[in-house]
C-alpha angles and dihedrals in degrees: 000000000000104000093192093056091046091052092046090051092048093051091046089056090056098039114149114284094011140097141164133279112220104214094157100112111150120239091260093049096049090047088061091050093049091047087059092059098037097252125135114239109232133146088259098048090048090048092047093049093050091046089055091055097043094049096047107136114248096005091117089073089071107018114076099175144001128220109221133198121233091257094047098050086060096049131088141214121258092268091056098258111141110242093240090056093043090055094045091052088057093050093254117132116231120226138178139221107229107174120098099219141278112290130186114284105236112242094012111086115211094019133101141202123200119242132204109094094114108097093358096131089059095043089051090053091053093046091051088052089051089055107268116145100178138024142206136216121182125206119190124215120186125204113216145119104331093348147154097043122203087246092060093048093044093048095049092043091053092049091048090052095048089050092049094051091050090049094055091046087057093047095252126128109238120224105204111207117189099171118195102201124237089219113118141034100280122138127247088254093057089049091052091050094050093040090052092049092049092049092048092053095045097050090045089055093045089055091048090053093048093242113177103236098195085062094048134081128202121223107193139159118258115248102264139153115255117274091250096043108121089215103072116172143211126270092250091056091051092050090048093050094044094050093045091052095045091045088061101047112021116085116234095234090069104105099213152358116220106194122216118227092221103183099331119126119257092257095043092053089052097045092048095048088050092049088059096046092046089061093077138251121001131185091240135039108261105216141148140257099185129174111170094018088063100033108037097081094045093043092055091048095047101052091174095291119128092214088062096056096094092051093045091048090050088055093049093047088051096053091047090051092049091053090044087060092047088058088071098035092248100114118120130184089240089066089070088075093066094083 
């Protein structure tokens, strides 16, 4: 493991004005997205859609990296250029999702643990050969009646740490994603409590597994009330709670935090990231690793039709630009009219 290369890659991914596109939807997930727009999900339609995103003019000004799915990292553009090579040529770092999904945690109804450690060392070596330079593993934590339990948090933290150590052994920057879900009617205070507990457990396990933090990124949820909570709050309150929580539990040597959008609308995810960056200096870069919050507008415009590609690419470039502005706290709602 070359620590200097890991740190350089991590810092490149959170370069000022830039963030990560999460294009790592599983085949089942993207089928649901395509069903919503009336497009059949085939290997070719999935390939064509990803090529539209990856070749968007100017998007490299605000997208530093792309998380790919196993199928996608093996696909190529229409001219035969493999997607990892296409991205690299544009100055965008290819990454790969390596977990195999959240499965029910035996003995703990309503809770999940992410699987995929078996054979991971060999898969990481193959992905690096295919061009990946970072990876991602997602854990899922649900807030509900009596949950999350300490067992659920500990099980997921342990798996995240084992994954991260294996990534760094293979020369890949690990993105560690402990996601506290928005589902439910919990308050923002409850979310802050659970998020803090999860972060504390994760960083304790990362230390136990000798994970090199300057060569690691964190992909967490923002601290938010549940979707069904009657007490919704302003963006500034979300920013304050999130930064307070992360200030308590995230070590300063971590180069960056790349927030997930997790059920927020495209504009909400941008505005809330902006609210955090507008609050002044932080020990870490506060960036984004958005899936739907970057893709929903272009996907709806595309609808599988070649003649819609320019309009869809324009919308994707716009969302990337808006989040690029949010990285410096300079985003304003009026900027949305520029597309």
